[in-house]
mmCIF file of the C-alpha atoms, coordinates in Angstrom:
data_MODEL
# 
_entry.id   MODEL 
# 
loop_
_atom_site.group_PDB 
_atom_site.id 
_atom_site.type_symbol 
_atom_site.label_atom_id 
_atom_site.label_alt_id 
_atom_site.label_comp_id 
_atom_site.label_asym_id 
_atom_site.label_entity_id 
_atom_site.label_seq_id 
_atom_site.pdbx_PDB_ins_code 
_atom_site.Cartn_x 
_atom_site.Cartn_y 
_atom_site.Cartn_z 
_atom_site.occupancy 
_atom_site.B_iso_or_equiv 
_atom_site.pdbx_formal_charge 
_atom_site.auth_seq_id 
_atom_site.auth_comp_id 
_atom_site.auth_asym_id 
_atom_site.auth_atom_id 
_atom_site.pdbx_PDB_model_num 
ATOM 1   C CA . MET A 1 1   ? -3.399  -8.560  -9.933  1.00 0.00 ? 1   MET A CA 1 
ATOM 2   C CA . THR A 1 2   ? -0.186  -7.153  -8.509  1.00 0.00 ? 2   THR A CA 1 
ATOM 3   C CA . LEU A 1 3   ? 3.083   -9.041  -8.612  1.00 0.00 ? 3   LEU A CA 1 
ATOM 4   C CA . VAL A 1 4   ? 5.698   -8.157  -5.969  1.00 0.00 ? 4   VAL A CA 1 
ATOM 5   C CA . ILE A 1 5   ? 9.036   -9.951  -5.780  1.00 0.00 ? 5   ILE A CA 1 
ATOM 6   C CA . ASN A 1 6   ? 11.475  -9.495  -2.888  1.00 0.00 ? 6   ASN A CA 1 
ATOM 7   C CA . CYS A 1 7   ? 15.048  -10.704 -2.570  1.00 0.00 ? 7   CYS A CA 1 
ATOM 8   C CA . LEU A 1 8   ? 17.182  -10.204 0.534   1.00 0.00 ? 8   LEU A CA 1 
ATOM 9   C CA . THR A 1 9   ? 20.898  -10.914 0.200   1.00 0.00 ? 9   THR A CA 1 
ATOM 10  C CA . GLN A 1 10  ? 24.006  -10.036 2.170   1.00 0.00 ? 10  GLN A CA 1 
ATOM 11  C CA . LYS A 1 11  ? 24.503  -7.144  -0.254  1.00 0.00 ? 11  LYS A CA 1 
ATOM 12  C CA . GLY A 1 12  ? 21.032  -5.640  -0.053  1.00 0.00 ? 12  GLY A CA 1 
ATOM 13  C CA . LEU A 1 13  ? 17.285  -5.797  -0.352  1.00 0.00 ? 13  LEU A CA 1 
ATOM 14  C CA . PHE A 1 14  ? 15.781  -5.880  -3.806  1.00 0.00 ? 14  PHE A CA 1 
ATOM 15  C CA . GLN A 1 15  ? 12.109  -5.378  -4.474  1.00 0.00 ? 15  GLN A CA 1 
ATOM 16  C CA . VAL A 1 16  ? 10.272  -5.120  -7.769  1.00 0.00 ? 16  VAL A CA 1 
ATOM 17  C CA . SER A 1 17  ? 6.622   -4.991  -8.770  1.00 0.00 ? 17  SER A CA 1 
ATOM 18  C CA . ASP A 1 18  ? 4.533   -4.563  -11.835 1.00 0.00 ? 18  ASP A CA 1 
ATOM 19  C CA . ARG A 1 19  ? 3.340   -1.012  -12.593 1.00 0.00 ? 19  ARG A CA 1 
ATOM 20  C CA . ARG A 1 20  ? -0.128  -1.679  -13.995 1.00 0.00 ? 20  ARG A CA 1 
ATOM 21  C CA . LEU A 1 21  ? -3.353  -0.377  -12.469 1.00 0.00 ? 21  LEU A CA 1 
ATOM 22  C CA . VAL A 1 22  ? -6.685  -1.773  -13.527 1.00 0.00 ? 22  VAL A CA 1 
ATOM 23  C CA . VAL A 1 23  ? -10.315 -0.997  -12.802 1.00 0.00 ? 23  VAL A CA 1 
ATOM 24  C CA . VAL A 1 24  ? -13.306 -3.276  -13.171 1.00 0.00 ? 24  VAL A CA 1 
ATOM 25  C CA . VAL A 1 25  ? -15.792 -2.135  -15.823 1.00 0.00 ? 25  VAL A CA 1 
ATOM 26  C CA . ASN A 1 26  ? -18.840 -4.331  -16.426 1.00 0.00 ? 26  ASN A CA 1 
ATOM 27  C CA . GLY A 1 27  ? -17.065 -7.266  -14.801 1.00 0.00 ? 27  GLY A CA 1 
ATOM 28  C CA . GLN A 1 28  ? -13.962 -6.866  -16.976 1.00 0.00 ? 28  GLN A CA 1 
ATOM 29  C CA . PHE A 1 29  ? -10.492 -5.764  -15.837 1.00 0.00 ? 29  PHE A CA 1 
ATOM 30  C CA . VAL A 1 30  ? -9.481  -2.694  -17.828 1.00 0.00 ? 30  VAL A CA 1 
ATOM 31  C CA . PRO A 1 31  ? -5.923  -1.265  -17.620 1.00 0.00 ? 31  PRO A CA 1 
ATOM 32  C CA . VAL A 1 32  ? -5.871  2.434   -16.737 1.00 0.00 ? 32  VAL A CA 1 
ATOM 33  C CA . GLU A 1 33  ? -2.192  3.110   -16.118 1.00 0.00 ? 33  GLU A CA 1 
ATOM 34  C CA . ASP A 1 34  ? 1.176   1.381   -16.533 1.00 0.00 ? 34  ASP A CA 1 
ATOM 35  C CA . LYS A 1 35  ? 3.416   3.818   -14.665 1.00 0.00 ? 35  LYS A CA 1 
ATOM 36  C CA . THR A 1 36  ? 2.387   3.385   -11.058 1.00 0.00 ? 36  THR A CA 1 
ATOM 37  C CA . ILE A 1 37  ? 5.047   2.960   -8.387  1.00 0.00 ? 37  ILE A CA 1 
ATOM 38  C CA . LYS A 1 38  ? 3.992   0.287   -5.913  1.00 0.00 ? 38  LYS A CA 1 
ATOM 39  C CA . ASN A 1 39  ? 7.180   0.279   -3.814  1.00 0.00 ? 39  ASN A CA 1 
ATOM 40  C CA . VAL A 1 40  ? 8.396   2.670   -1.125  1.00 0.00 ? 40  VAL A CA 1 
ATOM 41  C CA . PHE A 1 41  ? 11.839  2.391   0.464   1.00 0.00 ? 41  PHE A CA 1 
ATOM 42  C CA . TYR A 1 42  ? 12.212  3.855   3.959   1.00 0.00 ? 42  TYR A CA 1 
ATOM 43  C CA . CYS A 1 43  ? 15.438  4.912   5.657   1.00 0.00 ? 43  CYS A CA 1 
ATOM 44  C CA . GLY A 1 44  ? 17.502  2.446   3.653   1.00 0.00 ? 44  GLY A CA 1 
ATOM 45  C CA . HIS A 1 45  ? 16.295  -0.476  5.784   1.00 0.00 ? 45  HIS A CA 1 
ATOM 46  C CA . TRP A 1 46  ? 12.620  -1.006  5.019   1.00 0.00 ? 46  TRP A CA 1 
ATOM 47  C CA . ALA A 1 47  ? 10.707  -1.720  1.824   1.00 0.00 ? 47  ALA A CA 1 
ATOM 48  C CA . PHE A 1 48  ? 6.948   -1.443  1.442   1.00 0.00 ? 48  PHE A CA 1 
ATOM 49  C CA . SER A 1 49  ? 4.839   -2.644  -1.455  1.00 0.00 ? 49  SER A CA 1 
ATOM 50  C CA . TYR A 1 50  ? 1.122   -2.361  -1.838  1.00 0.00 ? 50  TYR A CA 1 
ATOM 51  C CA . THR A 1 51  ? -1.694  -4.078  -3.625  1.00 0.00 ? 51  THR A CA 1 
ATOM 52  C CA . GLY A 1 52  ? -5.322  -3.092  -3.738  1.00 0.00 ? 52  GLY A CA 1 
ATOM 53  C CA . LEU A 1 53  ? -6.217  0.568   -3.468  1.00 0.00 ? 53  LEU A CA 1 
ATOM 54  C CA . ALA A 1 54  ? -4.207  2.758   -5.803  1.00 0.00 ? 54  ALA A CA 1 
ATOM 55  C CA . LYS A 1 55  ? -5.283  5.931   -4.019  1.00 0.00 ? 55  LYS A CA 1 
ATOM 56  C CA . ILE A 1 56  ? -5.741  6.826   -0.368  1.00 0.00 ? 56  ILE A CA 1 
ATOM 57  C CA . GLU A 1 57  ? -7.345  10.120  0.581   1.00 0.00 ? 57  GLU A CA 1 
ATOM 58  C CA . GLY A 1 58  ? -7.283  11.150  -3.087  1.00 0.00 ? 58  GLY A CA 1 
ATOM 59  C CA . ARG A 1 59  ? -3.519  10.635  -3.521  1.00 0.00 ? 59  ARG A CA 1 
ATOM 60  C CA . GLY A 1 60  ? -1.406  7.866   -4.973  1.00 0.00 ? 60  GLY A CA 1 
ATOM 61  C CA . THR A 1 61  ? -0.809  5.216   -2.323  1.00 0.00 ? 61  THR A CA 1 
ATOM 62  C CA . ASP A 1 62  ? 2.967   5.564   -2.676  1.00 0.00 ? 62  ASP A CA 1 
ATOM 63  C CA . ASP A 1 63  ? 2.819   9.335   -2.124  1.00 0.00 ? 63  ASP A CA 1 
ATOM 64  C CA . TRP A 1 64  ? 0.379   8.926   0.777   1.00 0.00 ? 64  TRP A CA 1 
ATOM 65  C CA . LEU A 1 65  ? 2.705   6.403   2.421   1.00 0.00 ? 65  LEU A CA 1 
ATOM 66  C CA . ILE A 1 66  ? 5.793   8.590   1.995   1.00 0.00 ? 66  ILE A CA 1 
ATOM 67  C CA . ASP A 1 67  ? 4.033   11.508  3.701   1.00 0.00 ? 67  ASP A CA 1 
ATOM 68  C CA . ALA A 1 68  ? 2.435   9.320   6.388   1.00 0.00 ? 68  ALA A CA 1 
ATOM 69  C CA . LEU A 1 69  ? 5.686   7.693   7.495   1.00 0.00 ? 69  LEU A CA 1 
ATOM 70  C CA . PRO A 1 70  ? 6.987   9.358   10.658  1.00 0.00 ? 70  PRO A CA 1 
ATOM 71  C CA . PRO A 1 71  ? 10.657  9.840   11.489  1.00 0.00 ? 71  PRO A CA 1 
ATOM 72  C CA . PRO A 1 72  ? 12.204  6.517   12.565  1.00 0.00 ? 72  PRO A CA 1 
ATOM 73  C CA . SER A 1 73  ? 11.344  5.606   16.135  1.00 0.00 ? 73  SER A CA 1 
ATOM 74  C CA . LYS A 1 74  ? 10.397  2.534   18.109  1.00 0.00 ? 74  LYS A CA 1 
ATOM 75  C CA . ASP A 1 75  ? 6.705   3.245   17.402  1.00 0.00 ? 75  ASP A CA 1 
ATOM 76  C CA . TRP A 1 76  ? 6.843   4.071   13.678  1.00 0.00 ? 76  TRP A CA 1 
ATOM 77  C CA . VAL A 1 77  ? 5.122   0.828   12.610  1.00 0.00 ? 77  VAL A CA 1 
ATOM 78  C CA . LYS A 1 78  ? 2.260   1.459   15.033  1.00 0.00 ? 78  LYS A CA 1 
ATOM 79  C CA . ILE A 1 79  ? 1.939   5.056   13.800  1.00 0.00 ? 79  ILE A CA 1 
ATOM 80  C CA . ILE A 1 80  ? 1.654   4.080   10.129  1.00 0.00 ? 80  ILE A CA 1 
ATOM 81  C CA . ILE A 1 81  ? -0.872  1.339   10.988  1.00 0.00 ? 81  ILE A CA 1 
ATOM 82  C CA . GLU A 1 82  ? -3.007  3.887   12.866  1.00 0.00 ? 82  GLU A CA 1 
ATOM 83  C CA . LYS A 1 83  ? -2.837  6.415   10.001  1.00 0.00 ? 83  LYS A CA 1 
ATOM 84  C CA . ALA A 1 84  ? -3.741  3.809   7.386   1.00 0.00 ? 84  ALA A CA 1 
ATOM 85  C CA . THR A 1 85  ? -6.561  2.420   9.523   1.00 0.00 ? 85  THR A CA 1 
ATOM 86  C CA . GLU A 1 86  ? -8.011  5.903   9.988   1.00 0.00 ? 86  GLU A CA 1 
ATOM 87  C CA . ALA A 1 87  ? -7.785  6.644   6.248   1.00 0.00 ? 87  ALA A CA 1 
ATOM 88  C CA . PHE A 1 88  ? -9.531  3.358   5.422   1.00 0.00 ? 88  PHE A CA 1 
ATOM 89  C CA . ARG A 1 89  ? -12.261 3.980   8.005   1.00 0.00 ? 89  ARG A CA 1 
ATOM 90  C CA . LYS A 1 90  ? -13.130 7.218   6.179   1.00 0.00 ? 90  LYS A CA 1 
ATOM 91  C CA . LEU A 1 91  ? -13.895 5.291   2.986   1.00 0.00 ? 91  LEU A CA 1 
ATOM 92  C CA . ASP A 1 92  ? -17.624 4.766   2.618   1.00 0.00 ? 92  ASP A CA 1 
ATOM 93  C CA . TRP A 1 93  ? -17.149 1.352   1.020   1.00 0.00 ? 93  TRP A CA 1 
ATOM 94  C CA . PRO A 1 94  ? -17.906 -2.183  2.165   1.00 0.00 ? 94  PRO A CA 1 
ATOM 95  C CA . PRO A 1 95  ? -14.882 -3.813  3.840   1.00 0.00 ? 95  PRO A CA 1 
ATOM 96  C CA . GLU A 1 96  ? -14.360 -6.317  1.021   1.00 0.00 ? 96  GLU A CA 1 
ATOM 97  C CA . SER A 1 97  ? -13.846 -3.414  -1.404  1.00 0.00 ? 97  SER A CA 1 
ATOM 98  C CA . LYS A 1 98  ? -11.044 -1.932  0.682   1.00 0.00 ? 98  LYS A CA 1 
ATOM 99  C CA . ARG A 1 99  ? -8.849  -4.996  0.199   1.00 0.00 ? 99  ARG A CA 1 
ATOM 100 C CA . CYS A 1 100 ? -6.917  -4.431  3.401   1.00 0.00 ? 100 CYS A CA 1 
ATOM 101 C CA . LEU A 1 101 ? -7.009  -7.529  5.570   1.00 0.00 ? 101 LEU A CA 1 
ATOM 102 C CA . TYR A 1 102 ? -4.702  -6.024  8.188   1.00 0.00 ? 102 TYR A CA 1 
ATOM 103 C CA . CYS A 1 103 ? -6.951  -2.988  8.655   1.00 0.00 ? 103 CYS A CA 1 
ATOM 104 C CA . ARG A 1 104 ? -9.975  -5.254  9.094   1.00 0.00 ? 104 ARG A CA 1 
ATOM 105 C CA . TRP A 1 105 ? -8.026  -7.366  11.587  1.00 0.00 ? 105 TRP A CA 1 
ATOM 106 C CA . MET A 1 106 ? -7.144  -4.219  13.549  1.00 0.00 ? 106 MET A CA 1 
ATOM 107 C CA . ASP A 1 107 ? -10.845 -3.234  13.696  1.00 0.00 ? 107 ASP A CA 1 
ATOM 108 C CA . GLN A 1 108 ? -11.749 -6.562  15.311  1.00 0.00 ? 108 GLN A CA 1 
ATOM 109 C CA . GLU A 1 109 ? -9.529  -6.064  18.354  1.00 0.00 ? 109 GLU A CA 1 
# 
């Protein structure tokens, strides 16, 4: 389980999360790493956190997101949604294993 806490004040945006990754082995949650960064700050105005998949296209989700984010524009949110949706479509897993409700919602349109 991932815990993400956000706080927006007049002085700034604060976001924290746990750093633990786990895998399921024989029905048990087993910790595999406690140093994962689950937050990405973008252009000083946006903060992303993730839960679920720790790797996308073989890379840490935080690194994938940093590289996938385009320069700021009016369409940057749409661009990152399209890139993430395409990356998730390449996974040969059942939808419930991808743990990305937004990507599944996008597929239904």
